[in-house]
VEXFI-188474 format. One line per field, with one value per residue: residue number from 1; residue in one letter; y, x, z of N, C-alpha, C, CB in turn. Coordinates in steps of 0.2 Angstrom, whole numbers, plus 5000, padded with zeros to 4 digits. Each point is the difference from the previous one (the first is absolute). Glycine has a CB too. Layout:
<sites>
num c(NUM;...) $
residu c(A;...) $
nv c(Y;...) $
nu c(X;...) $
nw c(Z;...) $
cav c(Y;...) $
cau c(X;...) $
caw c(Z;...) $
cv c(Y;...) $
cu c(X;...) $
cw c(Z;...) $
cbv c(Y;...) $
cbu c(X;...) $
cbw c(Z;...) $
</sites>
This chain:
<sites>
num c(1;2;3;4;5;6;7;8;9;10;11;12;13;14;15;16;17;18;19;20;21;22;23;24;25;26;27;28;29;30;31;32;33;34;35;36;37;38;39;40;41;42;43;44;45;46;47;48;49;50;51;52;53;54;55;56;57;58;59;60;61;62;63;64;65;66;67;68;69;70;71;72;73;74;75;76;77;78;79;80;81;82;83;84;85;86;87;88;89;90;91;92;93;94;95;96;97;98;99;100;101;102;103;104;105;106;107;108;109;110) $
residu c(X;X;X;X;X;X;X;X;X;X;X;X;X;X;X;X;X;X;X;X;X;X;X;X;X;X;X;X;X;X;X;X;X;X;X;X;X;X;X;X;X;X;X;X;X;X;X;X;X;X;X;X;X;X;X;X;X;X;X;X;X;X;X;X;X;X;X;X;X;X;X;X;X;X;X;X;X;X;X;X;X;X;X;X;X;X;X;X;X;X;X;X;X;X;X;X;X;X;X;X;X;X;X;X;X;X;X;X;X;X) $
nv c(5027;4987;4995;5000;5013;4999;4993;5009;5010;4990;4999;5013;5006;4984;5005;5020;4995;5005;4985;5005;5005;4980;4996;4992;4999;4981;5012;5018;4990;5015;4996;4997;5004;5016;4995;5009;5003;4986;5016;5008;4987;5011;4996;4993;4992;5009;4988;4991;4996;4981;4994;4997;4990;4996;5006;4987;4996;5012;5013;5006;5013;5009;4988;5016;4991;5022;5000;5010;4996;5002;4998;5011;5011;4996;5008;5013;5001;5002;5013;5006;4995;5001;4981;5008;4986;5002;5004;4995;4991;5009;5007;4980;4996;5009;4994;4986;5002;5007;4987;5000;5012;4993;4985;5000;5009;4989;5013;4998;5017;4994) $
nu c(5100;5009;4991;5004;4996;4984;4996;5010;4995;4985;5006;5001;4987;4993;5008;4996;4984;4999;5002;4983;5003;5006;4983;4994;5018;5004;5011;5003;4998;5011;4992;5021;4990;4996;4989;4997;4990;4998;4995;5014;5010;5003;5000;5009;4985;5009;4989;4989;4995;5000;4993;5019;4995;4997;4984;4996;4983;4985;5009;5017;5004;4997;5017;5010;5007;5008;5000;5012;4997;5009;4993;4994;5010;5009;4990;5002;5021;5001;4995;5014;5019;4988;4998;5002;5008;4992;4990;4997;4997;4993;4992;4997;4996;4989;4992;5000;4999;4990;4995;5005;4995;4994;4998;4999;4984;4990;5007;5006;5003;5011) $
nw c(4989;4992;5002;5012;5001;4994;5006;5011;4992;5000;5011;5002;4992;5003;5016;4995;4999;5015;4997;4998;4989;4999;4997;4991;4994;4998;4998;5000;4980;4997;4985;4996;4993;4997;5010;4982;5008;4994;5000;4996;4986;5005;5016;5008;5008;5010;5005;4999;5014;4990;5010;5010;4985;5019;4997;4992;5018;4999;5010;4993;5014;4988;4997;4995;4997;5004;4985;5002;4979;5002;4985;5007;5002;4986;4990;5009;5000;4982;5006;5010;5002;5007;4995;5014;4999;5007;4991;4994;5012;5005;4990;4999;5012;5001;4991;5001;5016;4993;4995;5011;5007;4991;4997;5013;4996;4984;4991;4985;5004;4990) $
cav c(4992;4993;4996;4999;5005;4999;4996;5002;5006;4998;4997;5006;5004;4996;4997;5005;5000;4996;4995;5000;5002;4995;4995;4996;5000;4993;4999;5006;4996;5005;4997;5002;5002;5008;4997;5006;4998;4998;5001;5007;4998;5006;4998;4995;5000;4999;4995;5000;4997;4995;4995;4990;4998;4999;5003;5000;4995;5002;5000;5001;5007;5003;4997;5002;4997;5005;4999;5007;5001;5004;5003;5005;5006;5000;5003;5008;5004;5000;5007;5009;4999;5002;4995;4997;4994;5000;5002;4997;4995;5001;5004;4996;4997;5004;4998;4996;4999;5002;4994;4995;5006;5002;4993;4995;5003;4999;5005;5000;5005;5001) $
cau c(5001;4997;4997;5000;4999;4994;4996;4999;4997;4992;5000;4999;4994;4993;4999;4999;4991;4998;5001;4993;4997;5004;4998;4995;5004;5001;5009;5004;5005;5006;4999;5003;4999;4995;4994;4996;4991;4998;4997;5002;5007;5006;5002;5004;4997;5006;4997;4994;4997;4995;4996;5003;4995;5000;4993;4998;4995;4994;5001;5007;5003;5002;5006;5003;5007;5004;5006;5003;5006;5007;5000;4996;5004;5005;4998;4996;5006;5005;4997;5001;5005;4998;4993;5000;5000;4996;4994;4995;4998;4995;4995;4997;4997;4994;4995;4996;4996;4994;4993;4996;4993;4994;4997;5000;4995;4995;5001;5003;5000;5004) $
caw c(5006;4998;5002;5007;5004;5001;5006;5009;5002;5003;5007;5006;5003;5000;5009;5004;5001;5007;4999;4998;4992;4998;4999;4996;4994;5000;5000;4998;4996;4997;4993;4997;4993;4999;4999;4997;5000;4991;4997;4999;5001;5000;5006;5004;5006;5003;5003;5001;5008;4998;5004;5003;4997;5005;5001;4994;5002;5005;5009;5000;5002;4993;5000;4991;4999;4998;4996;4999;4996;4998;4992;5000;5004;4996;4995;5000;5002;4993;4995;5004;5007;5008;5003;5007;5001;5010;4998;4994;5005;5004;4999;4998;5006;5004;4996;4999;5007;4999;4997;5004;5006;4997;5000;5006;5004;4996;4996;4994;4997;4995) $
cv c(4992;4996;4997;5006;5004;4997;4999;5004;4999;4999;5005;5006;4997;4998;5007;5004;4996;4994;4998;5003;4994;4995;4996;5001;4994;5001;5009;4996;5007;4998;5003;5004;5005;4995;5007;4997;4998;5001;5005;4998;5004;5002;4995;5002;4999;4996;4996;4995;4995;4995;4994;4996;4996;5001;4998;4992;5004;4999;4999;5010;5001;5000;5004;4998;5008;5000;5006;4996;5002;5001;5006;5008;5000;5004;5007;5004;5002;5007;5006;4997;5001;4996;5000;4992;4999;5002;5001;4993;5003;5005;4994;4996;5004;4998;4995;4997;5002;4995;4999;5003;4999;4995;4997;5003;5000;5006;5000;5005;5000;4994) $
cu c(4998;4997;5000;4999;4994;4995;5002;4999;4990;5000;5001;4997;4994;5001;5000;4992;4999;4997;4990;4997;5003;4994;4994;5005;5007;5007;5001;5004;5001;5001;5008;4999;4995;4995;4997;4994;4998;4995;5003;5008;5006;5002;5001;4994;5005;4999;4993;4998;4995;5000;5008;4994;4998;4991;4994;4992;4995;5003;5007;5001;5002;5010;5003;5006;5002;5003;5003;5004;5003;5000;4997;5002;5006;4999;4999;5007;5006;4999;5002;5004;4998;4995;5003;5000;4995;4995;4994;4996;4998;4995;4995;4995;4994;4991;4997;4998;4993;4994;4998;4997;4996;4996;4997;4992;4993;4999;5007;4999;5006;5000) $
cw c(4998;5002;5007;5003;4999;5006;5006;5001;5000;5007;5005;5000;5000;5008;5002;5000;5007;4998;5000;4995;4996;4998;4996;4993;5001;4999;4995;4994;4993;4995;4998;4995;4999;5002;4995;5001;4993;4998;4997;4997;5001;5007;5005;5005;5004;5004;5002;5006;4995;5004;4998;4999;5004;5003;4996;5004;5004;5009;5002;5002;4993;5000;4993;5000;4995;4995;4997;4992;4997;4993;5000;5002;4996;4993;5002;5004;4994;4998;5004;5006;5005;5001;5005;5001;5007;4999;4998;5003;5004;5001;4998;5006;5003;4997;4996;5007;5000;4997;5003;5005;4996;4998;5005;5002;4993;4997;4996;4997;4993;4994) $
cbv c(5010;5000;4999;4991;5001;5002;4994;4995;5007;4995;4989;4996;5010;4995;4987;5000;5000;5009;4999;4999;5015;5003;5004;5003;5013;4993;4983;5008;4984;5004;5001;4993;4988;5010;4989;5004;5010;4993;4995;5008;4992;5006;5008;5000;4997;5009;5006;5004;5012;5003;5004;5003;5003;5002;5008;5005;4989;4995;4994;4988;4999;5010;4988;5011;4981;5002;4990;5007;4997;4996;4990;4989;5000;4989;4989;4995;4994;4988;4994;5009;5003;5012;4993;5010;4999;5002;5001;5004;4993;4995;5012;5000;4995;5011;5006;4999;5001;5011;4994;4991;5010;5010;5000;4998;5010;4992;5005;4990;5004;5008) $
cbu c(4995;5005;5001;5008;5011;5005;4997;5005;5013;4998;5004;5010;5004;4998;5006;5012;4996;4997;5014;5001;4999;5013;5006;4986;4996;4989;5002;5001;4995;5006;4984;5004;5003;5003;4999;5007;4996;5004;4993;4990;4996;4994;4997;5016;4991;5004;5009;4999;5000;5001;4980;5008;5003;5015;5006;5016;5010;4991;4987;5001;5004;4986;4996;4995;4997;5001;4996;5003;4997;5007;5000;4993;4996;5004;4994;4983;4998;4999;4988;4988;5007;5003;4994;4994;5012;5007;5006;5010;5005;5007;5007;5011;5012;5010;5004;5005;5010;5008;5002;5007;5005;5004;5006;5015;5011;4997;4992;5001;4995;5007) $
cbw c(5009;4998;4989;5000;5001;4990;4992;5003;4994;4991;4996;5003;4996;4986;5003;4997;4987;5007;5006;5008;5001;5008;5008;5006;4998;4997;4998;5013;5004;5008;4998;5004;4997;4990;5013;4992;5009;5001;5006;5011;4994;4989;4997;4997;4996;4998;5001;4989;5012;4990;4998;5012;4989;4999;5004;4988;5000;4989;5003;4990;5013;5000;5007;4997;4998;5009;4999;5017;5001;5010;4994;5003;5012;5005;4995;5003;5013;4995;4995;4998;4995;5003;4992;5002;4995;5008;5002;4990;4999;5002;4996;4991;5002;5001;5001;4990;5005;4999;4994;4998;5005;4998;4994;5004;5011;5007;5009;4999;5011;5010) $
</sites>
């Protein structure tokens, strides 16, 4: 899957998630490069949820940015012909959203 198709698929899947669950996410950011785990440099990060800098002052509401890394998907897809891009993208989006929802609720189990 090329980057433009991936970016469009990410947005389409993201908008299928009910708005109430997406509340508090400032942006979905689809990055072209791969990202690797700092502690485990052989492990690709498919996505991550990070604090939006707007929440860095006391009393600010919890806001997040969700990043999806096309390059990581592409790297992992190259390892196997049966890679299901859409299923992996959906799983990554919902996993990162869960990080946001738990963080906003004051609970960090992931």
